[in-house]
C-alpha positions, -999 to 999 in steps of 0.1 A, spaced: -81 9 25 -83 -28 8 -119 -34 -13 -124 -7 -35 -159 -13 -45 -184 0 -20 -208 -13 2 -202 -43 25 -168 -47 11 -156 -10 8 -123 5 10 -123 11 52 -162 8 47 -161 39 25 -193 57 12 -197 66 -26 -233 80 -20 -243 119 -26 -222 128 5 -184 132 2 -158 102 0 -152 91 36 -130 62 47 -142 47 84 -116 35 106 -104 -2 108 -127 -24 129 -101 -52 144 -70 -29 157 -57 -58 181 -17 -54 178 10 -77 177 36 -66 196 68 -79 215 57 -86 251 23 -97 238 2 -71 259 -26 -75 237 -26 -114 237 -5 -111 205 28 -118 209 55 -115 181 60 -150 168 80 -164 134 54 -182 116 21 -179 139 9 -151 117 1 -147 78 2 -113 62 -27 -112 34 -22 -87 6 -30 -75 -29 -6 -59 -46 -33 -38 -63 -38 -17 -31 -18 13 -21 -23 1 15 -15 -32 13 14 -26 -7 27 -5 22 32 -34 47 48 -59 15 76 -30 12 80 -28 50 86 -67 53 106 -71 23 128 -39 37 128 -53 71 137 -91 59 104 -105 73 98 -130 46 107 -158 64 87 -148 97 57 -135 85 42 -152 55 27 -133 28 -4 -144 10 -16 -124 -25 -49 -119 -31 -64 -119 -69 -68 -84 -76 -100 -86 -90 -129 -93 -65 -157 -117 -69 -193 -104 -46 -172 -121 -14 -145 -94 -22 -106 -110 -17 -101 -144 -28 -68 -166 -36 -76 -178 -70 -40 -174 -79 -33 -203 -56 -38 -239 -67 -77 -249 -61 -84 -212 -51 -71 -219 -17 -45 -206 2 -23 -231 13 -15 -221 46 -49 -211 59 -68 -235 35 -97 -206 32 -110 -195 -5 -117 -159 6 -98 -135 35 -136 -128 45 -139 -169 61 -106 -158 85 -130 -118 93 -161 -139 103 -138 -167 123 -131 -136 142 -164 -123 144 -195 -136 125 -215 -106 110 -188 -84 117 -195 -46 112 -175 -30 81 -155 -40 50 -131 -70 40 -97 -51 35 -64 -55 31 -36 -56 46 -46 -79 68 -29 -105 91 -43 -137 102 -36 -158 129 -26 -191 118 -34 -216 141 -69 -204 147 -76 -190 111 -88 -161 125 -79 -122 116 -60 -103 141 -61 -70 127 -67 -49 95 -53 -20 107 -34 -9 81 -24 25 97 -9 7 127 3 -25 109 35 -12 92 43 12 122 45 -19 147 65 -44 118 91 -14 118 88 -13 160 77 -42 173 89 -69 152 129 -60 155 139 -92 173 130 -108 137 148 -82 119 170 -93 92 207 -80 99 209 -45 84 175 -39 85 166 -1 80 152 19 113 119 28 91 103 50 121 137 66 141 125 76 178 138 110 178 119 115 142 90 102 148 69 136 157 82 145 123 72 117 102 40 117 120 32 151 106 42 143 69 23 109 72 -12 127 79 -6 157 50 -1 129 30 -28 103 39 -53 139 39 -43 150 7 -26 129 -10 -33 86 -2 -69 91 7 -74 127 -14 -69 108 -48 -103 82 -36 -119 114 -27 -120 128 -60 -121 95 -78 -156 85 -59 -168 124 -58 -204 123 -71 -205 160 -72 -181 187 -88 -175 209 -64 -161 179 -41 -142 163 -70 -126 201 -75 -120 207 -39 -104 171 -37 -86 172 -70 -72 209 -60 -60 194 -23 -44 167 -42 -22 188 -66 -13 216 -37 1 188 -18 17 175 -43 31 208 -51 42 213 -15 59 180 -18 79 189 -47 92 217 -31 104 198 4 123 172 -23 136 195 -38 167 195 -20 165 165 1 163 129 -14 138 117 13 111 129 32 129 131 69 159 128 79 187 114 54 172 78 48 141 61 40 111 61 66 76 51 67 72 87 53 83 83 21 69 45 18 32 56 21 41 85 -3 53 60 -30 25 34 -31 4 65 -40 30 80 -67 40 46 -83 1 46 -89 -5 79 -100 1 80 -137 -19 38 -145 -46 48 -125 -55 79 -106 -45 106 -136 -71 90 -157 -95 68 -138 -98 91 -108 -96 126 -129 -65 133 -108 -56 148 -141 -37 185 -138 -6 174 -146 11 138 -149 40 127 -123 61 123 -154 56 158 -158 67 171 -126 105 169 -123 111 164 -87 87 138 -80 89 118 -111 126 113 -102 119 111 -65 92 82 -73 117 64 -95 148 71 -74 123 47 -46 112 25 -74 145 16 -84 157 7 -43 158 -27 -37 125 -33 -16 100 -8 -35 99 -12 -74 102 -48 -69 74 -54 -50 49 -37 -75 27 -51 -103 14 -27 -126 -8 -56 -139 -24 -65 -108 -27 -22 -98 -45 -17 -138 -70 -49 -138 -79 -39 -100 -90 -6 -107 -103 -5 -139 -120 -40 -138 -137 -34 -98 -148 2 -98 -174 -8 -128 -194 25 -110 -165 48 -128 -157 23 -155 -186 7 -171 -171 -7 -199 -145 -28 -181 -118 -18 -204 -84 -15 -192 -58 10 -208 -32 -3 -225 -7 26 -216 10 44 -203 45 34 -211 60 21 -181 98 15 -193 104 54 -177 102 39 -140 138 25 -150 152 56 -163 183 73 -144 171 95 -117 202 119 -106 189 116 -70 223 106 -59 235 138 -62 214 151 -32 235 129 -7 214 108 20 217 71 28 186 51 15 191 25 43 208 46 71 234 25 90 220 -4 73 221 -26 41 198 -30 12 177 -62 14 186 -94 -4 171 -109 -37 137 -112 -42 121 -147 -32 118 -169 -64 81 -173 -54 75 -133 -44 90 -117 -83 68 -95 -98 72 -86 -138 93 -58 -146 75 -23 -156 66 -23 -191 68 -66 -196 38 -88 -203 29 -119 -180 
């Protein structure tokens, strides 16, 4: 979650020692709700979402925000994909400061909330603009609340990403995807022993094979439209060949070599709200430059060829309605555009 270097700023305060990789729970779990029952009411313009386009956990929030049309209600700060010793920084902005929060490092919002807090500085995070204090870094709950608590601010035609009648099934699928795939690639990549690595890598591919069978005759993971479950699987799949296959040694096969999952991932990538939020340059530079213990030379691979993401996928033949009774989001805001896959900056 968020900061993948280990120690104070590890993802979810993770451990990379001789024990198996673990990911601790988010420290700040305040919820922003429609009725403000936790003291944090939904309010347009009050909060700022801080993300890195490199981070799969943060990318969930970026996709959800765009699909739901929350761009005007919830502003977004994009951190530099390469951290320094103080973690996520706003060096992509003029003067090296976030133009809304006025801070150089996300850690300043964490410290404003709780000085010397335990844990890591992670994204996604939501900051209260008036006070400058962090509200939440609960990456598991954050997007569910965007889908269910922010409904008054959703765009007309926004999809229901967490339909009430399907939540039990969605939760079960997401639990399995998280354990074996989302977090599984990290357990493989940061393993320090052969046995731990082989167990984690084996679990990744066993789950991917089960997901392939599930998706062979259905367009989406649960129901006939996009849900939170698809978003969570997509953010790992879109990084698979670019970083997890080589960098994390999840190399039993490439995503592009698995027909069902490759078609499924391309289908989502070509759906408005998914691929138009993905920045492969940020993804590759983050993983290969930040994880110096895995890649001490700091070399960023030139491959793989990313042009395949835009090739026909044929998944329309399975039916389904990607946005359910809703409609696709409109064009990407000019200040949030990303380069198409394969095109240099």
